[in-house]
DOPASE-774949 format. One record per residue (C-alpha): residue in one letter; chain; x, y, z. Coordinates in Angstrom, 3 decimals. Example, Ala and Ser with C-alpha at 12.3 -4.5 7.8 and 13.67 -1.06 7.14 Angstrom:
// DOPASE-774949
  residu  chaine         x         y         z
       A       A    12.300    -4.500     7.800
       S       A    13.670    -1.060     7.140
// end
This chain:
// DOPASE-774949
  residu  chaine         x         y         z
       M       A   -18.357    27.605   -34.982
       A       A   -20.358    27.483   -37.715
       S       A   -19.689    26.397   -41.171
       G       A   -18.647    28.743   -44.302
       R       A   -21.758    28.538   -45.577
       D       A   -23.515    30.001   -42.459
       L       A   -20.832    32.494   -41.921
       F       A   -22.995    35.381   -43.024
       R       A   -26.623    34.019   -43.006
       R       A   -29.329    36.093   -41.964
       P       A   -29.586    36.202   -38.073
       C       A   -32.429    34.433   -36.587
       A       A   -34.982    36.756   -34.969
       D       A   -33.298    36.328   -31.750
       E       A   -29.989    37.458   -32.719
       E       A   -30.911    40.487   -35.281
       D       A   -33.508    41.860   -32.494
       P       A   -32.668    45.274   -31.883
       A       A   -34.321    45.381   -28.725
       I       A   -31.667    43.878   -26.665
       R       A   -30.172    45.036   -23.693
       H       A   -27.031    47.174   -23.881
       R       A   -24.932    48.684   -21.397
       A       A   -22.586    50.981   -21.811
       I       A   -21.235    53.698   -19.909
       P       A   -24.213    55.152   -19.139
       D       A   -26.215    51.786   -18.891
       D       A   -28.235    52.103   -21.763
       A       A   -29.819    48.587   -20.405
       A       A   -33.843    48.499   -20.032
       P       A   -36.367    45.720   -19.094
       P       A   -36.076    42.902   -21.643
       T       A   -39.061    42.829   -24.296
       S       A   -40.923    39.813   -25.895
       G       A   -39.180    39.056   -28.741
       E       A   -42.746    37.232   -29.963
       K       A   -46.313    38.973   -29.644
       T       A   -47.708    35.328   -28.499
       R       A   -45.349    34.510   -25.832
       P       A   -42.215    35.871   -24.145
       A       A   -38.882    35.747   -25.092
       R       A   -35.828    36.319   -23.284
       S       A   -33.856    39.082   -25.697
       K       A   -30.183    38.005   -26.743
       R       A   -27.469    40.569   -26.031
       V       A   -24.670    41.536   -29.219
       A       A   -22.154    40.098   -26.930
       S       A   -19.565    41.726   -29.196
       L       A   -20.469    45.368   -27.855
       D       A   -20.328    44.061   -24.637
       I       A   -16.443    42.363   -24.680
       F       A   -15.743    45.927   -26.622
       R       A   -16.882    47.730   -23.782
       G       A   -14.805    45.534   -21.533
       L       A   -11.831    45.906   -23.621
       T       A   -12.142    49.860   -23.058
       V       A   -12.731    49.639   -19.500
       A       A    -9.937    46.922   -18.930
       L       A    -7.759    49.700   -21.361
       M       A    -8.271    52.208   -19.096
       I       A    -6.923    50.448   -16.010
       L       A    -4.032    49.755   -17.953
       V       A    -3.000    53.146   -18.929
       D       A    -4.192    54.500   -15.665
       G       A    -1.807    51.857   -13.697
       A       A     1.246    51.523   -15.777
       G       A     1.056    54.241   -17.735
       G       A     3.171    56.263   -15.751
       E       A     6.077    53.200   -15.879
       W       A     5.170    52.980   -19.894
       P       A     4.953    56.157   -21.606
       V       A     4.147    54.617   -24.610
       I       A     0.781    53.815   -23.402
       G       A    -0.218    56.374   -21.529
       H       A    -1.522    60.103   -22.988
       A       A     0.568    61.448   -25.495
       P       A     1.994    64.965   -24.223
       W       A     0.573    66.937   -26.860
       N       A     0.177    66.193   -30.888
       G       A     0.264    62.166   -31.419
       C       A    -2.118    59.330   -30.323
       N       A    -0.776    56.665   -27.800
       L       A    -2.734    53.599   -26.469
       A       A    -4.101    55.667   -23.489
       D       A    -6.005    58.514   -26.279
       F       A    -7.897    55.575   -27.565
       V       A    -9.994    54.750   -24.257
       M       A   -12.468    57.989   -24.221
       P       A   -13.382    58.009   -28.060
       F       A   -13.776    54.046   -27.504
       F       A   -16.356    54.749   -24.736
       L       A   -18.068    57.631   -26.767
       F       A   -18.482    55.495   -29.627
       I       A   -20.009    52.451   -27.445
       V       A   -22.237    54.950   -26.000
       G       A   -23.463    55.994   -29.201
       M       A   -23.681    52.667   -30.800
       A       A   -26.160    51.781   -27.978
       I       A   -28.346    54.495   -27.897
       P       A   -30.786    53.117   -31.002
       L       A   -30.865    50.034   -29.459
       S       A   -32.078    51.099   -26.186
       L       A   -34.338    53.884   -27.135
       K       A   -35.964    51.576   -29.761
       R       A   -38.193    49.915   -27.532
       I       A   -39.536    53.347   -25.643
       P       A   -42.483    54.427   -28.461
       S       A   -43.429    57.178   -26.240
       R       A   -40.578    60.203   -26.769
       G       A   -41.682    61.824   -23.175
       R       A   -40.801    58.954   -21.590
       A       A   -37.423    58.262   -23.163
       L       A   -36.812    61.760   -23.033
       R       A   -36.995    61.604   -19.122
       R       A   -35.233    57.869   -19.020
       V       A   -32.100    60.147   -20.783
       M       A   -31.962    63.106   -18.752
       V       A   -32.240    61.359   -15.323
       R       A   -28.924    59.356   -16.776
       A       A   -27.100    61.961   -17.508
       L       A   -27.540    63.642   -14.615
       K       A   -26.552    60.509   -12.872
       L       A   -23.079    60.489   -15.018
       L       A   -22.755    64.156   -14.085
       F       A   -23.092    63.246    -9.932
       W       A   -20.788    60.451   -10.321
       G       A   -18.137    62.210   -12.130
       I       A   -18.073    65.204   -10.083
       I       A   -17.764    62.857    -6.987
       L       A   -14.867    60.738    -8.763
       Q       A   -13.132    63.322   -10.699
       G       A   -14.014    66.510    -9.273
       G       A   -11.528    66.206    -6.537
       Y       A   -13.298    64.860    -3.790
       S       A   -12.071    61.592    -3.655
       H       A    -8.205    61.099    -3.240
       A       A    -8.199    57.366    -3.825
       P       A    -5.928    55.056    -3.821
       D       A    -2.674    57.059    -3.044
       K       A    -3.857    59.321    -0.182
       L       A    -6.346    58.242     2.439
       T       A    -8.083    61.552     2.854
       Y       A   -11.215    63.157     1.195
       G       A   -12.660    66.717     0.024
       V       A   -12.496    69.175    -1.741
       D       A   -12.014    73.172    -1.496
       M       A   -15.295    74.152    -3.591
       K       A   -13.042    77.005    -4.948
       Q       A   -11.092    74.374    -6.755
       L       A   -13.648    71.635    -7.875
       R       A   -12.873    70.408   -11.138
       W       A   -16.197    70.315   -13.482
       C       A   -15.243    68.418   -16.294
       G       A   -14.153    64.764   -16.596
       I       A   -15.029    61.668   -18.267
       L       A   -18.364    60.628   -17.094
       Q       A   -19.276    64.367   -17.294
       R       A   -18.062    64.437   -21.260
       I       A   -19.803    61.044   -21.771
       A       A   -22.797    62.385   -20.415
       L       A   -23.135    65.343   -22.219
       A       A   -22.486    63.591   -25.138
       Y       A   -25.266    60.873   -24.150
       M       A   -27.795    63.652   -23.790
       V       A   -27.361    65.671   -26.973
       V       A   -26.932    63.046   -29.122
       A       A   -29.949    60.135   -27.491
       V       A   -31.997    63.687   -27.707
       L       A   -31.572    64.074   -31.315
       E       A   -32.082    60.361   -32.078
       I       A   -35.300    61.007   -30.262
       L       A   -36.852    63.952   -32.135
       T       A   -35.102    62.477   -35.299
       K       A   -36.059    58.858   -35.582
       D       A   -38.895    57.701   -37.799
       T       A   -40.496    54.666   -36.474
       K       A   -42.186    53.549   -39.613
       F       A   -38.615    52.540   -40.899
       E       A   -37.746    50.748   -37.909
       D       A   -38.207    47.220   -39.177
       Q       A   -37.362    47.632   -42.456
       S       A   -33.878    46.343   -43.852
       T       A   -32.441    49.629   -45.482
       A       A   -29.246    49.964   -48.205
       S       A   -26.286    51.561   -46.986
       C       A   -27.180    54.904   -48.868
       S       A   -30.504    54.971   -47.491
       L       A   -29.481    55.159   -43.807
       F       A   -27.828    58.090   -44.358
       K       A   -30.816    59.615   -46.133
       L       A   -33.070    58.125   -43.315
       Y       A   -30.697    60.037   -40.470
       C       A   -29.669    63.023   -42.628
       W       A   -30.769    65.393   -39.861
       Q       A   -28.430    63.988   -37.499
       W       A   -25.601    63.895   -39.889
       L       A   -26.301    67.753   -40.321
       F       A   -26.294    68.156   -36.700
       G       A   -23.006    66.673   -36.818
       A       A   -21.593    68.948   -39.736
       C       A   -23.058    71.827   -37.384
       V       A   -21.034    70.661   -34.405
       L       A   -17.752    70.268   -36.695
       A       A   -18.346    73.942   -37.859
       I       A   -18.843    75.312   -34.714
       Y       A   -15.618    73.660   -33.531
       F       A   -13.672    74.819   -36.232
       A       A   -14.992    78.500   -35.932
       V       A   -13.859    78.465   -32.089
       I       A   -10.413    76.762   -32.638
       Y       A    -9.445    78.855   -35.836
       G       A   -11.494    82.268   -35.062
       T       A   -11.163    82.990   -31.469
       Y       A    -8.475    85.513   -30.390
       V       A    -6.415    84.286   -27.407
       P       A    -4.982    87.213   -25.643
       D       A    -2.107    86.942   -22.965
       W       A    -3.209    85.571   -19.213
       E       A    -1.982    84.846   -15.838
       F       A    -2.103    82.223   -13.579
       T       A    -0.886    81.394    -9.695
       V       A     0.736    77.967    -9.269
       H       A    -1.617    76.008    -7.004
       D       A     0.456    72.815    -6.632
       S       A     1.772    72.413    -3.141
       D       A     4.836    70.304    -4.652
       S       A     6.225    73.105    -6.759
       Q       A     8.942    75.292    -5.811
       D       A     6.884    77.660    -7.211
       Y       A     3.855    77.417    -5.094
       G       A     2.033    80.493    -4.568
       K       A     3.871    82.410    -7.163
       G       A     2.209    83.994   -10.423
       F       A     3.180    83.735   -14.296
       K       A     2.407    85.493   -17.519
       V       A     2.239    83.518   -20.565
       I       A     2.198    86.047   -23.990
       C       A    -0.102    85.058   -26.464
       G       A    -1.981    87.494   -28.679
       T       A    -2.701    85.347   -31.572
       R       A    -5.655    84.084   -33.285
       G       A    -6.136    79.618   -34.812
       S       A    -2.762    78.474   -32.503
       L       A    -2.868    74.520   -31.911
       D       A     0.058    74.907   -29.665
       P       A    -0.245    73.962   -25.807
       P       A    -0.404    77.591   -24.210
       C       A    -2.529    79.866   -27.040
       N       A    -5.073    77.465   -28.292
       A       A    -8.775    78.440   -27.964
       V       A    -9.942    75.500   -26.237
       G       A    -7.790    76.481   -22.883
       Y       A    -9.022    79.779   -23.443
       V       A   -12.802    79.297   -23.368
       D       A   -12.231    76.533   -20.768
       R       A   -10.132    79.642   -18.611
       Q       A   -12.776    82.242   -19.446
       V       A   -16.210    79.927   -18.607
       L       A   -14.825    77.264   -15.753
       G       A   -12.090    79.515   -14.301
       I       A    -8.485    78.545   -14.049
       N       A    -8.778    77.079   -10.468
       H       A   -11.604    74.601   -11.542
       M       A    -9.363    72.715   -14.426
       Y       A    -6.940    69.547   -14.595
       R       A    -3.707    70.136   -12.938
       R       A    -1.752    67.718   -14.323
       P       A    -2.266    67.705   -17.412
       A       A    -0.090    65.166   -20.090
       W       A     1.915    68.215   -21.667
       K       A     4.040    68.655   -18.498
       R       A     5.783    65.467   -19.658
       S       A     6.570    67.302   -23.013
       K       A     9.789    67.897   -24.388
       A       A     9.511    72.138   -24.002
       C       A     8.859    71.081   -19.885
       T       A    10.882    68.293   -18.852
       Y       A    14.469    66.604   -19.722
       G       A    12.744    63.489   -18.921
       S       A    10.208    63.253   -21.629
       P       A     8.081    61.502   -22.149
       H       A     8.671    60.316   -18.869
       A       A     7.126    62.562   -16.022
       G       A    10.292    64.731   -14.229
       P       A    10.993    67.746   -12.539
       L       A    10.664    70.874   -14.889
       R       A    13.469    71.989   -16.913
       D       A    15.488    75.240   -15.751
       D       A    13.914    77.009   -19.251
       A       A    10.791    75.726   -19.111
       P       A     8.269    78.375   -20.268
       P       A     5.715    79.312   -17.593
       W       A     2.349    77.496   -18.885
       C       A     4.077    73.891   -18.255
       Q       A     2.972    74.845   -14.610
       S       A    -0.578    76.042   -15.486
       P       A    -4.036    73.952   -15.482
       F       A    -5.587    72.420   -18.653
       E       A    -8.821    70.981   -18.950
       P       A    -8.604    68.036   -21.479
       E       A   -12.518    67.268   -20.979
       G       A   -13.082    70.906   -21.628
       I       A   -16.123    72.747   -23.111
       V       A   -14.640    73.148   -26.713
       S       A   -13.068    69.700   -26.920
       S       A   -16.535    67.753   -25.351
       I       A   -18.600    69.530   -28.335
       S       A   -16.013    68.018   -30.989
       A       A   -16.467    64.827   -28.863
       I       A   -20.110    64.533   -29.790
       L       A   -18.589    63.461   -33.218
       S       A   -17.514    60.393   -32.002
       T       A   -20.864    59.621   -30.471
       I       A   -22.527    60.569   -33.560
       I       A   -20.510    58.199   -35.496
       G       A   -21.448    55.282   -33.024
       V       A   -25.087    55.654   -33.364
       H       A   -24.795    55.414   -37.434
       F       A   -23.374    51.921   -36.628
       G       A   -26.187    50.927   -34.163
       H       A   -28.552    51.952   -36.945
       V       A   -26.763    49.650   -39.226
       L       A   -27.235    46.961   -36.349
       V       A   -31.033    47.582   -36.183
       H       A   -31.814    48.117   -40.206
       M       A   -29.404    45.552   -41.787
       K       A   -30.570    42.031   -41.438
       S       A   -27.124    40.341   -42.678
       H       A   -23.661    39.996   -41.428
       L       A   -22.035    40.267   -44.660
       N       A   -23.684    43.617   -45.345
       R       A   -23.414    45.456   -41.733
       L       A   -19.788    44.159   -41.903
       K       A   -19.285    45.852   -45.467
       Q       A   -20.897    49.240   -44.357
       W       A   -18.801    49.097   -40.985
       I       A   -15.508    48.499   -42.406
       S       A   -15.849    50.583   -45.305
       I       A   -16.553    53.550   -43.055
       G       A   -13.909    52.734   -40.326
       I       A   -11.144    52.371   -43.063
       S       A   -12.163    55.431   -44.838
       L       A   -12.478    57.411   -41.341
       L       A    -8.876    56.000   -40.470
       V       A    -7.031    57.226   -43.617
       F       A    -8.531    60.143   -43.849
       G       A    -7.512    61.269   -40.203
       I       A    -4.075    60.302   -41.035
       I       A    -3.890    61.714   -44.126
       L       A    -4.622    65.129   -42.110
       H       A    -1.963    64.298   -39.440
       F       A     0.976    63.870   -41.946
       T       A    -0.049    66.495   -44.286
       H       A     0.059    68.705   -40.868
       A       A    -3.309    69.800   -41.803
       I       A    -4.951    68.995   -38.676
       P       A    -2.456    67.302   -36.139
       L       A    -3.668    64.094   -33.679
       N       A    -4.571    65.588   -30.438
       K       A    -6.612    64.370   -27.764
       Q       A    -6.157    67.304   -25.529
       L       A    -7.800    69.484   -28.081
       Y       A   -10.408    66.926   -29.318
       S       A    -9.046    67.533   -33.195
       F       A   -11.288    66.110   -36.111
       S       A    -8.346    64.133   -37.377
       Y       A    -8.309    62.502   -33.911
       V       A   -11.981    61.858   -34.149
       C       A   -11.802    60.461   -37.525
       V       A    -8.558    58.086   -36.259
       T       A   -10.219    57.066   -33.421
       A       A   -13.575    56.451   -34.581
       G       A   -12.203    54.225   -37.124
       A       A   -10.300    52.276   -35.033
       A       A   -13.263    51.732   -32.742
       A       A   -14.970    50.788   -35.853
       I       A   -12.200    48.202   -36.881
       V       A   -11.741    46.581   -33.493
       F       A   -15.543    46.300   -33.327
       C       A   -15.951    44.330   -36.567
       I       A   -13.083    42.061   -35.285
       F       A   -14.681    41.206   -32.207
       Y       A   -18.346    40.809   -33.877
       F       A   -16.669    38.700   -36.571
       L       A   -15.269    36.328   -33.879
       V       A   -17.613    36.228   -31.267
       D       A   -21.257    37.204   -32.703
       I       A   -20.375    34.976   -36.297
       L       A   -17.957    32.440   -35.656
       G       A   -18.880    32.268   -31.764
       L       A   -15.647    32.375   -30.228
       R       A   -17.532    34.053   -27.368
       N       A   -15.559    32.080   -24.385
       L       A   -12.156    33.262   -25.329
       F       A   -13.254    36.491   -24.130
       R       A   -15.628    35.998   -21.254
       P       A   -13.720    37.929   -18.605
       L       A   -13.915    41.146   -20.944
       E       A   -17.446    40.056   -21.574
       W       A   -18.248    40.326   -17.963
       I       A   -16.498    43.622   -17.614
       G       A   -18.741    45.271   -20.320
       M       A   -21.702    43.961   -18.385
       N       A   -20.971    45.732   -15.190
       A       A   -18.657    48.489   -16.640
       M       A   -19.469    51.050   -14.229
       L       A   -18.831    49.063   -11.013
       V       A   -15.455    48.209   -12.695
       F       A   -14.852    51.390   -13.516
       V       A   -15.051    53.033   -10.279
       M       A   -13.574    50.210    -8.314
       A       A   -10.573    49.473   -10.428
       A       A   -10.146    52.823   -12.881
       E       A   -10.877    55.242   -10.485
       G       A    -9.001    53.195    -7.674
       I       A   -11.723    53.396    -4.794
       F       A   -11.395    49.502    -4.054
       E       A    -7.455    50.127    -4.038
       G       A    -8.119    53.094    -1.867
       F       A   -10.088    51.126     0.840
       L       A    -7.549    48.432     0.959
       N       A    -4.799    51.035     1.407
       G       A    -6.832    52.469     4.241
       W       A    -5.684    49.241     6.502
       Y       A    -1.806    49.639     6.871
       Y       A     0.279    48.432     9.260
       E       A     3.142    51.242    11.117
       S       A     3.132    53.123     7.874
       T       A     0.753    54.055     5.316
       N       A     3.412    52.701     2.930
       N       A     2.737    49.253     4.137
       T       A    -0.480    47.986     2.623
       L       A    -1.401    45.126     1.189
       V       A    -1.620    46.231    -2.461
       Y       A     1.966    47.736    -1.739
       W       A     3.282    44.594    -0.191
       I       A     1.359    42.508    -3.315
       Q       A     3.420    45.008    -5.754
       K       A     6.354    44.674    -4.630
       H       A     6.815    40.972    -3.558
       I       A     4.905    39.248    -6.047
       F       A     5.537    41.377    -8.910
       I       A     8.360    43.565    -8.726
       K       A    10.701    41.523    -6.970
       V       A     9.901    38.251    -8.855
       W       A    10.815    39.954   -12.305
       H       A    13.802    42.200   -11.186
       S       A    11.705    45.143   -12.946
       R       A     9.848    47.925   -11.298
       R       A     8.547    48.432   -14.817
       V       A     7.515    44.525   -15.773
       G       A     6.357    44.289   -12.235
       I       A     3.798    47.273   -12.335
       L       A     2.667    45.952   -15.953
       L       A     1.841    42.691   -15.068
       Y       A     0.176    43.966   -11.285
       V       A    -2.413    45.658   -13.370
       V       A    -2.623    42.922   -15.858
       F       A    -3.230    40.081   -13.135
       A       A    -3.956    41.870    -9.669
       Q       A    -6.547    44.327   -11.156
       I       A    -7.909    43.795   -14.992
       L       A    -7.916    40.028   -14.805
       F       A    -9.393    40.085   -10.800
       W       A   -12.228    42.299   -11.494
       G       A   -12.941    40.258   -14.751
       L       A   -13.851    37.185   -12.419
       V       A   -15.331    39.503    -9.953
       A       A   -17.396    40.855   -12.492
       G       A   -18.303    36.820   -14.070
       V       A   -19.233    35.894   -10.208
       L       A   -21.704    39.092   -10.177
       H       A   -23.232    38.542   -13.554
       R       A   -23.752    34.825   -12.430
       L       A   -25.730    36.564    -9.470
       G       A   -27.527    39.100   -11.477
       I       A   -26.105    41.974    -9.892
       Y       A   -25.375    44.848   -11.964
       W       A   -24.525    48.525   -11.073
       K       A   -27.057    50.358   -13.748
       L       A   -27.823    53.729   -13.954
// end
């Protein structure tokens, strides 16, 4: 551990080198470059960014695996912000922060643009495969999707869009003559003013669509085979403008018009709202007086909300610029913390004054501010503990997950590995190794399904994949995009 005098010293060349290998989803790693002109040196990663990425993947595994038993960590049914609602903006923030670090070493704009486009296309491909309906893992042992009902949007698709837009913006607006100069905080905003102007335009477009679009009445047919209303058609009465309620908001309207209602997510979080089920915030059967929209699809990663999500990545890019230009730990932390607290407070004020509610489904502006501010604070904590105090070993499993984030995301968060294990059953598809471990090692021991499932996710999924990622790190094996 460093002494008090050395905590905020100017980092050595290896520590401050912005040409470091960073991975995010997408993986922004690139072959290491020489730290000196005279002899090659292996570039050093900023461990706190890997750990933050690993924490975000772990949170996704946690909320997907245990959110059903613990609604407080699952997605908020509509307005509000639970633990699960921080996962997506954390990913986008991390992606943004890695962009200036990975693109700095590519002097050719053409080469940089090709890299960005290829990685964005790879993310889109895997997003459609994993979340388009083709994979039914881990619960069902089937694969395939009716192309008439293919889901076009999803987590990786949104990340691909934000990454592509912001990375192209970074390539076209960065000025190489400033790259190696230490820059004051106000000068950073001037240096990258075009990016902030673009962000303001994105926000203006989002507001114009949200509050200016007229939403007419609309109809849908229930395609959920488990519903007693399967095959029935319903009509939702709207005829309004500027509504932020579930049935009549412009976000859903644009998605229904552009994507088609059959290509949208069929299990939106609003089905757990008080208007839809007596068991709210738990999932449960529909109320007898539930409005018809409770059974309709809604796309939480849709077109308009993904436009707003670009703002999370732009804020992350600014944090990456701070890391590139500012050479002092103290100056970096001052900049990051001041922005983080300002965003957090501003977003909370917007929500509690009922000006703009926190809403992940709509990706509201207050939601952007609160989640980006939270991401800033969490990253600063890791940066202080790991990159300044040197307490890196405490977070090794998270760091390993962060260095192989795509692999753990696919295998654990998307349930591909569990689906593979469930394919090997004894007599009944309910009698699998996963089911046996959950029941006999966790649920029966603690005499509680809620506690048992939570511990199963923590130890048999998060910790397990942290150790697997550690072994793969030792072997030099990574899933790169």
